[in-house]
C-alpha positions in Angstrom: -24.2 -102.0 95.2 -24.1 -105.5 93.8 -21.2 -106.8 91.8 -22.4 -106.6 88.2 -19.3 -108.4 86.8 -20.2 -111.6 88.7 -22.1 -114.1 86.5 -25.4 -115.4 87.9 -25.2 -118.8 89.5 -25.9 -121.6 87.1 -26.3 -124.1 90.0 -26.5 -123.9 93.8 -25.8 -126.4 96.5 -29.5 -126.5 97.3 -30.4 -127.2 93.7 -27.9 -130.1 93.5 -29.2 -131.5 96.8 -32.8 -131.1 95.6 -31.8 -133.0 92.4 -30.3 -135.9 94.4 -33.5 -136.1 96.5 -35.9 -135.9 93.6 -34.2 -137.2 90.4 -33.5 -141.0 90.3 -30.6 -140.6 87.9 -28.8 -138.0 90.0 -29.5 -140.0 93.1 -28.0 -143.1 91.5 -24.9 -141.2 90.3 -24.2 -139.7 93.7 -24.9 -143.0 95.4 -22.2 -144.6 93.2 -19.8 -141.7 93.9 -20.1 -141.7 97.7 -19.9 -145.5 98.0 -16.5 -145.6 96.3 -13.9 -146.9 98.7 -11.7 -143.9 98.4 -14.5 -141.4 99.0 -16.1 -143.4 101.8 -12.8 -144.2 103.4 -11.8 -140.5 103.4 -15.0 -139.6 105.3 -14.7 -142.4 107.7 -11.0 -141.6 108.5 -12.0 -138.0 109.3 -14.9 -139.3 111.5 -17.4 -137.3 109.5 -20.9 -138.4 108.7 -20.4 -141.9 110.1 -24.1 -141.9 111.2 -25.2 -141.1 107.7 -23.1 -143.9 106.2 -24.5 -146.3 108.8 -28.1 -145.3 108.1 -27.4 -145.7 104.4 -26.0 -149.2 104.8 -29.0 -150.2 107.0 -31.4 -148.7 104.6 -29.8 -150.4 101.6 -29.9 -153.8 103.4 -33.6 -153.3 104.3 -34.3 -152.4 100.7 -32.9 -155.6 99.4 -35.0 -157.6 101.9 -38.2 -155.8 100.8 -37.3 -156.4 97.1 -37.1 -160.1 97.9 -40.4 -160.0 99.7 -42.0 -158.1 96.8 -40.6 -160.6 94.3 -42.0 -163.5 96.4 -45.4 -161.9 96.5 -45.3 -161.3 92.7 -44.3 -164.9 92.1 -47.2 -166.1 94.3 -49.6 -163.8 92.4 -48.4 -165.1 89.0 -48.4 -168.8 90.0 -51.8 -168.7 91.7 -53.4 -166.4 89.1 -55.4 -164.8 91.9 -55.9 -161.1 91.6 -56.1 -160.7 95.4 -52.4 -161.9 95.7 -51.3 -158.7 93.8 -52.8 -156.6 96.6 -50.3 -158.2 99.0 -47.6 -156.5 97.0 -48.8 -153.1 98.3 -47.6 -153.9 101.8 -43.9 -154.2 101.0 -44.3 -151.4 98.5 -45.3 -149.0 101.2 -42.2 -149.8 103.2 -40.0 -149.5 100.1 -41.2 -146.0 99.4 -40.3 -145.0 102.9 -36.9 -146.6 102.5 -36.4 -144.8 99.2 -37.0 -141.4 100.9 -34.6 -142.3 103.7 -32.0 -143.5 101.3 -32.2 -140.3 99.3 -31.9 -138.1 102.4 -28.8 -140.0 103.5 -27.2 -139.8 100.1 -28.0 -136.1 99.9 -26.4 -135.4 103.3 -23.3 -137.3 102.5 -23.1 -135.7 99.0 -23.5 -132.2 100.5 -20.5 -132.8 102.8 -18.5 -134.3 99.9 -19.2 -131.3 97.6 -18.4 -128.8 100.4 -15.0 -130.5 100.9 -14.1 -131.1 97.2 -15.6 -128.3 95.1 -15.4 -124.6 96.0 -18.8 -123.0 96.2 -18.1 -120.4 93.5 -16.9 -123.2 91.1 -20.1 -125.2 91.8 -22.2 -122.2 91.1 -20.5 -121.6 87.7 -21.1 -125.2 86.4 -24.2 -127.1 85.6 -24.9 -130.3 87.5 -23.9 -132.3 84.5 -20.5 -130.4 84.2 -19.9 -131.0 87.9 -20.7 -134.7 87.6 -18.6 -135.0 84.5 -15.5 -133.6 86.2 -16.0 -135.8 89.2 -16.6 -138.9 87.0 -13.2 -138.3 85.3 -11.5 -137.8 88.7 -12.9 -141.0 90.2 -13.2 -143.1 87.0 -16.9 -143.7 87.1 -19.6 -143.3 84.4 -20.9 -139.8 84.0 -24.4 -138.7 84.9 -25.2 -138.7 81.2 -23.9 -142.3 80.8 -26.0 -143.5 83.8 -29.1 -141.7 82.5 -28.7 -143.1 79.0 -27.9 -146.6 80.2 -30.9 -146.9 82.6 -33.2 -145.4 80.0 -32.0 -147.9 77.4 -32.6 -150.8 79.8 -36.2 -149.7 80.5 -37.0 -149.3 76.8 -35.6 -152.7 75.9 -37.5 -154.5 78.7 -40.7 -152.7 77.7 -40.5 -153.4 74.0 -39.2 -157.0 74.6 -42.0 -157.7 77.1 -44.7 -156.5 74.7 -43.2 -158.4 71.8 -42.1 -161.7 73.3 -44.5 -162.4 76.1 -47.4 -163.3 73.9 -45.3 -165.8 72.0 -43.8 -167.4 75.1 -46.9 -167.7 77.2 -50.5 -167.9 76.0 -51.7 -164.8 77.8 -54.6 -162.4 77.2 -53.9 -158.9 76.2 -54.6 -157.6 79.7 -52.2 -160.2 81.2 -49.5 -159.2 78.7 -49.8 -155.6 79.5 -49.9 -156.3 83.3 -46.8 -158.5 83.2 -45.0 -156.1 81.0 -45.8 -153.2 83.3 -44.6 -155.2 86.3 -41.5 -156.4 84.5 -40.6 -152.9 83.3 -40.7 -151.4 86.8 -39.0 -154.5 88.4 -36.1 -154.3 86.0 -35.7 -150.5 86.6 -35.8 -151.1 90.3 -33.2 -153.9 90.0 -31.0 -151.6 87.8 -31.0 -149.1 90.7 -29.8 -151.7 93.3 -26.3 -151.5 94.7 
């Protein structure tokens, strides 16, 4: 007979890991957490998940290189004003998407081990993801998941509105060009905000 006094789980380990792999804000928050020197050092001292940390570091470095290549391609496209040059941007983008998936898998694996070692499973199941992140943010003195979500959302809105408003006055561009440049600028700034 099931225990009826036990509350249903609010969260599970699998749901938290799924959020890390699929939600950019949750991914970013856990990336910040697991790259803290005290967290990373604790794992490396215990000889746990060294391969995941090495893969994460390699992936992060590769991501920076591809961002540079993508930026160079976009600069060439803007300077030459040739539409075909924008198509060159799809090559580094394909590699970037693969790196994003790899990054998220590494962060999820490291975070799973961190949560197993630091939060009892029954405590994790009785808290929402936001409550768990809030308590860990206080413990490690980092911004909460809500703060990161609000901050990145605010950056995106400001860039989008600023681009739409100021670009026509700075450069004499057609409406299509303003929309295209604003779109590229919006996603570029969001991508840069996610860099570590």
